DOTORKOL-535682 format. One record per residue (C-alpha): residue number from 1; x negated, z negated, y negated; residue in one letter. Coordinates in steps of 0.25 Angstrom, whole numbers, m for minus. Layout:
<tortis>
NUM  X  Z  Y  A .
...
</tortis>
This chain:
<tortis>
1  m369  m339  m416  M .
2  m377  m326  m419  I .
3  m365  m320  m426  V .
4  m363  m333  m435  M .
5  m378  m333  m438  L .
6  m377  m319  m443  I .
7  m365  m322  m451  I .
8  m372  m334  m457  G .
9  m384  m326  m460  L .
10  m376  m316  m468  M .
11  m369  m327  m476  I .
12  m383  m333  m479  E .
13  m389  m320  m484  L .
14  m377  m316  m493  V .
15  m367  m327  m496  D .
16  m377  m338  m499  I .
17  m386  m330  m508  P .
18  m374  m325  m516  F .
19  m371  m340  m518  H .
20  m385  m343  m523  L .
21  m385  m331  m532  N .
22  m371  m336  m538  F .
23  m377  m350  m540  L .
24  m389  m344  m547  H .
25  m382  m334  m556  H .
26  m368  m341  m558  G .
27  m361  m328  m555  I .
28  m360  m318  m543  V .
29  m372  m309  m545  Q .
30  m370  m297  m545  P .
31  m356  m298  m549  S .
32  m350  m287  m541  I .
33  m338  m287  m531  P .
34  m347  m283  m520  F .
35  m355  m296  m521  I .
36  m342  m304  m520  C .
37  m336  m296  m509  I .
38  m349  m298  m501  L .
39  m349  m313  m504  W .
40  m335  m314  m500  W .
41  m338  m307  m487  F .
42  m349  m316  m484  M .
43  m343  m329  m489  D .
44  m329  m328  m483  L .
45  m330  m317  m473  G .
46  m343  m321  m466  L .
47  m342  m336  m467  Y .
48  m328  m335  m461  N .
49  m333  m326  m451  G .
50  m344  m336  m448  F .
51  m332  m346  m446  T .
52  m325  m337  m437  I .
53  m337  m335  m428  I .
54  m340  m349  m427  M .
55  m326  m352  m423  A .
56  m327  m342  m412  W .
57  m340  m348  m408  S .
58  m334  m361  m406  S .
59  m323  m356  m397  F .
60  m334  m347  m390  H .
61  m343  m359  m388  R .
62  m331  m367  m382  Y .
63  m328  m355  m372  L .
64  m343  m355  m369  F .
65  m344  m369  m366  I .
66  m331  m372  m358  F .
67  m328  m358  m353  H .
68  m342  m351  m351  D .
69  m337  m343  m339  R .
70  m330  m334  m349  L .
71  m344  m329  m354  F .
72  m350  m326  m340  L .
73  m343  m313  m338  Q .
74  m346  m301  m346  G .
75  m332  m297  m350  K .
76  m328  m311  m353  K .
77  m341  m314  m361  R .
78  m337  m302  m370  F .
79  m323  m306  m372  V .
80  m326  m321  m375  F .
81  m339  m319  m382  H .
82  m342  m306  m389  Y .
83  m328  m300  m391  L .
84  m322  m312  m399  P .
85  m335  m312  m408  L .
86  m334  m297  m410  I .
87  m319  m298  m414  I .
88  m322  m310  m424  L .
89  m333  m302  m431  L .
90  m325  m290  m432  L .
91  m313  m298  m438  Y .
92  m322  m305  m448  I .
93  m328  m292  m453  L .
94  m315  m285  m453  I .
95  m307  m296  m460  F .
96  m317  m299  m471  Y .
97  m321  m285  m474  I .
98  m306  m282  m476  Y .
99  m302  m294  m485  V .
100  m315  m295  m493  I .
101  m321  m281  m494  I .
102  m308  m273  m493  F .
103  m298  m283  m497  P .
104  m283  m280  m498  P .
105  m283  m286  m513  C .
106  m292  m286  m525  K .
107  m303  m296  m525  N .
108  m307  m303  m538  T .
109  m322  m307  m539  F .
110  m326  m319  m548  D .
111  m341  m318  m550  Y .
112  m342  m332  m557  T .
113  m339  m339  m544  L .
114  m346  m341  m531  P .
115  m342  m330  m520  V .
116  m335  m323  m531  C .
117  m324  m334  m530  N .
118  m324  m332  m515  D .
119  m309  m328  m515  Y .
120  m307  m314  m510  P .
121  m293  m308  m513  C .
122  m288  m308  m499  Y .
123  m288  m323  m499  L .
124  m275  m322  m508  D .
125  m269  m314  m497  N .
126  m260  m323  m489  V .
127  m263  m317  m476  I .
128  m278  m314  m477  L .
129  m281  m327  m485  G .
130  m274  m336  m476  I .
131  m280  m329  m464  W .
132  m294  m329  m469  D .
133  m293  m344  m473  S .
134  m287  m349  m460  I .
135  m291  m339  m449  V .
136  m305  m336  m454  N .
137  m308  m349  m460  G .
138  m300  m362  m456  I .
139  m296  m358  m442  L .
140  m311  m355  m437  P .
141  m315  m368  m443  T .
142  m305  m376  m435  F .
143  m308  m368  m423  I .
144  m323  m372  m424  I .
145  m319  m387  m425  C .
146  m309  m386  m414  I .
147  m318  m380  m404  F .
148  m330  m388  m408  S .
149  m323  m401  m405  V .
150  m317  m395  m392  T .
151  m331  m392  m387  I .
152  m336  m405  m391  L .
153  m325  m413  m384  I .
154  m325  m404  m371  R .
155  m340  m404  m370  V .
156  m340  m420  m371  Y .
157  m329  m421  m360  H .
158  m337  m411  m351  Q .
159  m350  m419  m353  K .
160  m347  m428  m341  R .
161  m342  m417  m332  R .
162  m355  m409  m335  L .
163  m365  m421  m332  V .
164  m370  m414  m320  N .
165  m371  m400  m326  Q .
166  m381  m403  m337  R .
167  m384  m389  m340  N .
168  m370  m385  m343  Q .
169  m368  m398  m351  W .
170  m381  m395  m359  R .
171  m376  m381  m362  Q .
172  m362  m386  m366  Q .
173  m368  m396  m375  R .
174  m377  m387  m382  K .
175  m366  m377  m385  M .
176  m357  m388  m390  M .
177  m368  m393  m399  F .
178  m370  m379  m405  Q .
179  m355  m378  m408  L .
180  m353  m392  m413  I .
181  m366  m391  m423  S .
182  m362  m377  m428  S .
183  m347  m382  m429  S .
184  m350  m394  m437  I .
185  m359  m386  m447  L .
186  m348  m377  m449  Y .
187  m336  m387  m449  L .
188  m342  m397  m459  I .
189  m339  m388  m472  P .
190  m329  m379  m466  N .
191  m318  m389  m461  I .
192  m316  m395  m475  P .
193  m316  m381  m481  L .
194  m306  m376  m471  S .
195  m297  m388  m473  L .
196  m298  m386  m488  L .
197  m294  m371  m486  I .
198  m283  m374  m477  L .
199  m278  m385  m487  A .
200  m278  m374  m498  H .
201  m270  m365  m489  L .
202  m260  m376  m486  C .
203  m257  m378  m501  G .
204  m268  m387  m507  L .
205  m271  m382  m521  P .
206  m283  m373  m522  E .
207  m290  m382  m533  D .
208  m290  m394  m523  V .
209  m303  m395  m515  G .
210  m310  m384  m522  V .
211  m324  m392  m524  D .
212  m324  m396  m509  P .
213  m321  m382  m504  Q .
214  m332  m377  m513  L .
215  m342  m387  m507  Y .
216  m337  m384  m493  F .
217  m339  m369  m496  D .
218  m353  m371  m499  Y .
219  m356  m380  m487  L .
220  m351  m368  m478  C .
221  m364  m361  m482  Y .
222  m372  m372  m474  F .
223  m364  m368  m462  V .
224  m370  m354  m462  V .
225  m384  m360  m466  I .
226  m385  m371  m456  L .
227  m379  m363  m444  Y .
228  m392  m356  m440  P .
229  m399  m370  m439  L .
230  m388  m375  m430  V .
231  m389  m363  m421  C .
232  m404  m364  m422  L .
233  m404  m379  m418  S .
234  m398  m375  m404  F .
235  m409  m365  m400  V .
236  m417  m374  m392  S .
237  m431  m367  m394  E .
238  m429  m368  m409  V .
239  m423  m382  m409  R .
240  m435  m388  m403  K .
241  m445  m382  m413  K .
242  m437  m386  m426  I .
243  m442  m399  m432  P .
244  m427  m404  m434  W .
245  m432  m418  m440  R .
246  m441  m411  m450  R .
247  m430  m401  m453  L .
248  m419  m411  m456  F .
249  m426  m424  m460  L .
250  m437  m416  m468  L .
251  m448  m424  m462  R .
252  m462  m420  m464  Q .
253  m471  m419  m452  P .
254  m480  m431  m450  R .
255  m494  m428  m453  Q .
256  m504  m438  m446  N .
257  m515  m441  m456  A .
258  m528  m438  m450  T .
259  m539  m448  m454  V .
260  m553  m442  m454  T .
261  m564  m453  m453  V .
262  m576  m449  m460  Q .
263  m589  m457  m458  K .
264  m598  m459  m469  T .
265  m613  m456  m468  H .
266  m616  m471  m467  E .
267  m607  m473  m455  Q .
268  m613  m461  m448  I .
269  m627  m467  m450  V .
270  m623  m480  m445  H .
</tortis>
């Protein structure tokens, strides 16, 4: 969760301001390759990294709910908790530093389009392009979907068996809600986007579905923006203090009118 929050913060601090700057000027400013490379790294590399870490988080949450004994011993905790995360972070950094910052081809930058056309040259490479689209994008999305549904079904079926173990049931239910809420937030824009990308890889003409793909691309920013709120909603101390009705329904707090009775001079005399 912390790693995803850090990645999301980096995207919010760089990627989104670059988009706003482009919408304001109508062109990438300043129009230099460094800005495009940085933008590509944030938009492609970090967002796909966010997806990969979320997929691992779904699998990790599954293990933590149904195989919690794996995390009781120090060695197993390192193997199943820390080591995969370290490997994934190193993979994300090494892969995207290589294909974006030190690419095996020559990049072309279009400063008149958002994200400098958002098409690094490595995407034309058969191996690197398909690997990035499927392994780093489509596959993690479906992993998130599969494990979210699996956890939901297993927790539902175990509800009867854990009736007498209320503490364990509450813990499982809380972790399930955390995963499901964050997964739904992610999957709403990314499942249609992944299906469109997969269809294009399978032969669908590139000009088909361009507008929907653009809309879903922009909706993906809401995943990064709203994810901290989802995490915050499960912190019990904070959740109790947040006026959720006012936040979502935009209701103003009621103010009881105070009526002050003022007696006239004649009433006081009588």
